C-alpha positions as a LaTeX table, in Angstrom:
\begin{tabular}{lrrr}
\hline
Residue & $x$ (\AA) & $y$ (\AA) & $z$ (\AA) \\
\hline
Unk1 & 6.52 & 28.97 & $-29.92$ \\
Unk2 & 3.40 & 27.79 & $-28.31$ \\
Unk3 & 2.36 & 24.16 & $-29.06$ \\
Unk4 & $-0.09$ & 23.43 & $-31.35$ \\
Unk5 & $-3.53$ & 22.54 & $-29.16$ \\
Unk6 & $-3.16$ & 18.78 & $-30.26$ \\
Unk7 & $-0.09$ & 19.02 & $-28.94$ \\
Unk8 & $-0.91$ & 20.27 & $-25.70$ \\
Unk9 & $-0.48$ & 18.42 & $-23.08$ \\
Unk10 & $-2.70$ & 17.83 & $-19.47$ \\
Unk11 & $-1.66$ & 19.43 & $-16.41$ \\
Unk12 & $-0.53$ & 16.80 & $-13.79$ \\
Unk13 & $-2.91$ & 15.73 & $-11.49$ \\
Unk14 & $-2.16$ & 16.51 & $-8.05$ \\
Unk15 & $-4.19$ & 13.48 & $-6.35$ \\
Unk16 & $-2.47$ & 10.76 & $-8.48$ \\
Unk17 & $-0.04$ & 10.57 & $-5.80$ \\
Unk18 & $-1.90$ & 9.76 & $-2.99$ \\
Unk19 & $-1.95$ & 6.85 & $-1.29$ \\
Unk20 & $-2.52$ & 7.93 & 2.45 \\
Unk21 & $-5.66$ & 10.29 & 3.05 \\
Unk22 & $-8.12$ & 10.22 & 5.67 \\
Unk23 & $-11.74$ & 11.78 & 5.93 \\
Unk24 & $-12.71$ & 13.52 & 9.28 \\
Unk25 & $-16.10$ & 15.35 & 8.84 \\
Unk26 & $-16.90$ & 15.27 & 13.07 \\
Unk27 & $-15.11$ & 17.21 & 15.83 \\
Unk28 & $-12.17$ & 18.83 & 13.78 \\
Unk29 & $-12.39$ & 21.33 & 16.73 \\
Unk30 & $-11.87$ & 18.99 & 19.89 \\
Unk31 & $-9.35$ & 17.60 & 21.34 \\
Unk32 & $-6.97$ & 19.09 & 19.21 \\
Unk33 & $-7.62$ & 17.45 & 16.42 \\
Unk34 & $-6.36$ & 20.16 & 13.88 \\
Unk35 & $-3.21$ & 19.18 & 15.95 \\
Unk36 & $-2.87$ & 15.66 & 15.88 \\
Unk37 & $-3.78$ & 15.60 & 11.86 \\
Unk38 & $-0.66$ & 18.17 & 11.28 \\
Unk39 & 1.09 & 15.43 & 13.19 \\
Unk40 & $-0.09$ & 13.25 & 10.99 \\
Unk41 & 1.53 & 11.18 & 8.26 \\
Unk42 & $-1.37$ & 11.55 & 5.88 \\
Unk43 & $-1.55$ & 13.32 & 2.07 \\
Unk44 & $-4.42$ & 14.44 & 1.80 \\
Unk45 & $-7.36$ & 15.33 & 4.47 \\
Unk46 & $-11.39$ & 15.84 & 3.46 \\
Unk47 & $-12.64$ & 17.95 & 6.12 \\
Unk48 & $-15.59$ & 19.38 & 7.43 \\
Unk49 & $-15.75$ & 23.19 & 8.52 \\
Unk50 & $-16.82$ & 23.15 & 11.85 \\
Unk51 & $-18.07$ & 27.28 & 11.71 \\
Unk52 & $-20.78$ & 25.71 & 8.88 \\
Unk53 & $-22.49$ & 24.07 & 12.38 \\
Unk54 & $-24.99$ & 26.10 & 14.16 \\
Unk55 & $-23.26$ & 27.82 & 17.47 \\
Unk56 & $-19.87$ & 26.97 & 16.27 \\
Unk57 & $-19.59$ & 29.89 & 13.71 \\
Unk58 & $-16.92$ & 31.79 & 15.19 \\
Unk59 & $-14.78$ & 28.89 & 14.82 \\
Unk60 & $-11.12$ & 30.34 & 13.12 \\
Unk61 & $-11.73$ & 27.38 & 9.99 \\
Unk62 & $-8.84$ & 28.98 & 7.86 \\
Unk63 & $-6.34$ & 28.51 & 10.69 \\
Unk64 & $-6.50$ & 25.19 & 10.73 \\
Unk65 & $-6.98$ & 24.82 & 6.97 \\
Unk66 & $-3.21$ & 27.17 & 7.08 \\
Unk67 & $-1.70$ & 25.02 & 9.85 \\
Unk68 & $-2.57$ & 21.77 & 7.88 \\
Unk69 & $-1.76$ & 22.91 & 4.09 \\
Unk70 & 2.14 & 24.16 & 5.87 \\
Unk71 & 2.26 & 20.86 & 7.22 \\
Unk72 & 3.67 & 17.57 & 5.95 \\
Unk73 & 2.85 & 13.88 & 4.87 \\
Unk74 & 4.55 & 11.16 & 5.11 \\
Unk75 & 6.13 & 11.60 & 1.64 \\
Unk76 & 7.54 & 14.85 & 2.78 \\
Unk77 & 5.04 & 17.19 & 0.56 \\
Unk78 & 2.58 & 19.22 & 2.08 \\
Unk79 & $-0.90$ & 18.09 & 2.49 \\
Unk80 & $-3.84$ & 18.92 & 0.42 \\
Unk81 & $-7.04$ & 19.76 & 2.43 \\
Unk82 & $-10.28$ & 19.53 & 0.91 \\
Unk83 & $-13.34$ & 20.82 & 1.62 \\
Unk84 & $-16.53$ & 18.22 & 2.59 \\
Unk85 & $-19.52$ & 19.78 & 1.74 \\
Unk86 & $-23.39$ & 17.51 & 0.86 \\
Unk87 & $-24.49$ & 19.04 & $-1.86$ \\
Unk88 & $-27.25$ & 17.07 & $-2.63$ \\
Unk89 & $-28.84$ & 17.30 & 0.54 \\
Unk90 & $-29.95$ & 20.47 & 3.37 \\
Unk91 & $-29.20$ & 19.60 & 7.30 \\
Unk92 & $-30.96$ & 20.85 & 9.79 \\
Unk93 & $-27.41$ & 21.11 & 11.92 \\
Unk94 & $-25.52$ & 24.19 & 9.38 \\
Unk95 & $-25.68$ & 27.85 & 9.71 \\
Unk96 & $-28.38$ & 28.22 & 6.23 \\
Unk97 & $-30.84$ & 26.01 & 8.52 \\
Unk98 & $-34.25$ & 27.92 & 9.53 \\
Unk99 & $-35.89$ & 26.12 & 12.22 \\
Unk100 & $-39.79$ & 25.59 & 10.44 \\
Unk101 & $-37.84$ & 23.85 & 6.99 \\
Unk102 & $-39.05$ & 20.48 & 6.60 \\
Unk103 & $-40.34$ & 17.77 & 3.68 \\
Unk104 & $-42.02$ & 19.85 & 1.31 \\
Unk105 & $-41.50$ & 23.50 & 3.16 \\
Unk106 & $-39.24$ & 24.85 & 1.50 \\
Unk107 & $-41.07$ & 23.32 & $-1.35$ \\
Unk108 & $-37.30$ & 22.13 & $-3.22$ \\
Unk109 & $-36.76$ & 19.65 & 0.36 \\
Unk110 & $-37.84$ & 16.65 & $-1.14$ \\
Unk111 & $-37.73$ & 13.85 & 1.30 \\
Unk112 & $-36.00$ & 12.69 & 4.44 \\
Unk113 & $-32.28$ & 10.89 & 4.23 \\
Unk114 & $-32.76$ & 7.96 & 2.38 \\
Unk115 & $-30.25$ & 5.76 & 4.27 \\
Unk116 & $-31.55$ & 7.48 & 8.10 \\
Unk117 & $-29.46$ & 10.01 & 8.66 \\
Unk118 & $-31.50$ & 12.39 & 10.99 \\
Unk119 & $-31.75$ & 15.64 & 10.21 \\
Unk120 & $-30.21$ & 15.42 & 6.07 \\
Unk121 & $-33.07$ & 15.88 & 3.55 \\
Unk122 & $-32.57$ & 15.45 & $-0.56$ \\
Unk123 & $-33.19$ & 18.64 & $-2.29$ \\
Unk124 & $-33.98$ & 19.62 & $-5.46$ \\
Unk125 & $-30.13$ & 20.43 & $-6.45$ \\
Unk126 & $-31.04$ & 22.12 & $-9.62$ \\
Unk127 & $-33.38$ & 24.79 & $-7.74$ \\
Unk128 & $-31.72$ & 28.57 & $-7.62$ \\
Unk129 & $-32.77$ & 28.65 & $-4.56$ \\
Unk130 & $-30.92$ & 25.66 & $-3.40$ \\
Unk131 & $-27.52$ & 27.40 & $-5.24$ \\
Unk132 & $-28.32$ & 30.52 & $-3.58$ \\
Unk133 & $-27.73$ & 28.58 & $-0.33$ \\
Unk134 & $-24.71$ & 27.09 & $-1.91$ \\
Unk135 & $-23.20$ & 30.43 & $-2.73$ \\
Unk136 & $-22.22$ & 31.55 & 1.28 \\
Unk137 & $-20.75$ & 28.06 & 1.90 \\
Unk138 & $-18.37$ & 28.00 & $-1.30$ \\
Unk139 & $-17.27$ & 31.41 & $-0.42$ \\
Unk140 & $-16.83$ & 30.19 & 2.63 \\
Unk141 & $-14.33$ & 27.43 & 1.57 \\
Unk142 & $-12.41$ & 29.84 & $-1.30$ \\
Unk143 & $-11.94$ & 32.07 & 1.65 \\
Unk144 & $-10.91$ & 29.29 & 4.78 \\
Unk145 & $-8.16$ & 28.64 & 1.80 \\
Unk146 & $-8.98$ & 24.87 & 0.77 \\
Unk147 & $-7.20$ & 23.13 & $-1.87$ \\
Unk148 & $-10.31$ & 21.93 & $-3.08$ \\
Unk149 & $-14.10$ & 20.98 & $-2.01$ \\
Unk150 & $-14.97$ & 16.92 & $-1.48$ \\
Unk151 & $-18.46$ & 16.83 & $-3.21$ \\
Unk152 & $-21.05$ & 14.68 & $-0.78$ \\
Unk153 & $-24.42$ & 13.41 & $-2.17$ \\
Unk154 & $-24.04$ & 13.62 & $-5.30$ \\
Unk155 & $-26.33$ & 10.47 & $-6.32$ \\
Unk156 & $-28.97$ & 12.86 & $-5.14$ \\
Unk157 & $-30.14$ & 12.64 & $-9.03$ \\
Unk158 & $-31.27$ & 8.67 & $-8.35$ \\
Unk159 & $-33.26$ & 8.99 & $-5.26$ \\
Unk160 & $-36.51$ & 8.12 & $-6.57$ \\
Unk161 & $-38.33$ & 10.73 & $-5.02$ \\
Unk162 & $-35.70$ & 13.32 & $-6.31$ \\
Unk163 & $-35.72$ & 11.97 & $-9.81$ \\
Unk164 & $-39.56$ & 12.21 & $-9.71$ \\
Unk165 & $-39.28$ & 15.45 & $-8.68$ \\
Unk166 & $-36.94$ & 16.33 & $-11.52$ \\
Unk167 & $-39.18$ & 14.97 & $-13.66$ \\
Unk168 & $-42.56$ & 16.30 & $-12.54$ \\
Unk169 & $-40.64$ & 19.63 & $-13.57$ \\
Unk170 & $-39.52$ & 18.35 & $-17.16$ \\
Unk171 & $-35.79$ & 17.57 & $-15.79$ \\
Unk172 & $-33.82$ & 14.96 & $-16.52$ \\
Unk173 & $-32.46$ & 14.16 & $-13.23$ \\
Unk174 & $-29.08$ & 12.92 & $-14.53$ \\
Unk175 & $-28.73$ & 15.91 & $-16.80$ \\
Unk176 & $-29.48$ & 18.51 & $-14.30$ \\
Unk177 & $-26.70$ & 16.49 & $-11.71$ \\
Unk178 & $-24.17$ & 17.27 & $-14.61$ \\
Unk179 & $-25.25$ & 20.78 & $-15.21$ \\
Unk180 & $-25.16$ & 21.44 & $-11.31$ \\
Unk181 & $-21.33$ & 20.08 & $-10.80$ \\
Unk182 & $-19.92$ & 22.00 & $-13.73$ \\
Unk183 & $-21.66$ & 25.28 & $-12.08$ \\
Unk184 & $-20.29$ & 24.66 & $-8.71$ \\
Unk185 & $-16.62$ & 23.79 & $-10.71$ \\
Unk186 & $-17.75$ & 27.31 & $-12.59$ \\
Unk187 & $-18.02$ & 28.85 & $-9.21$ \\
Unk188 & $-15.48$ & 27.99 & $-7.53$ \\
\hline
\end{tabular}
């Protein structure tokens, strides 16, 4: 017999037992980093695919992900491997970046990063143009076999130039962020 909806139990959260994790978004392709991470005791890893960086498109990130997902943590369980992706900023070192882009050109690139990260540019994340750029990036994450995605720069909605741009288009930036995050979840 099926349980009534009111009696349904939520599935266990796979992150609830994570006590020891690492965040490495640079140099995964250097100094045997993937092998060192596989040998590490971490339960969860957040990684940035080297293949998304210009000049490194041929990097076999799928092999790294497979190696890491099969490796054991200190608790004896297989590691959970998440992909890092910046969804609130365009980054000029990524494979999608066009050499003539800058804030205001294309129009959906709003400004330079407020924290001084060179080459990072907050975007009008609600725009179809940006979502069309993200689709192949999300497809790569799925194809590489990650367990999930670590979304960076969700605070874009609160960055004043982005919030002002949303309001100028008659949009509530916080509501647009909720829709955007839901779009990512639905797409992936």
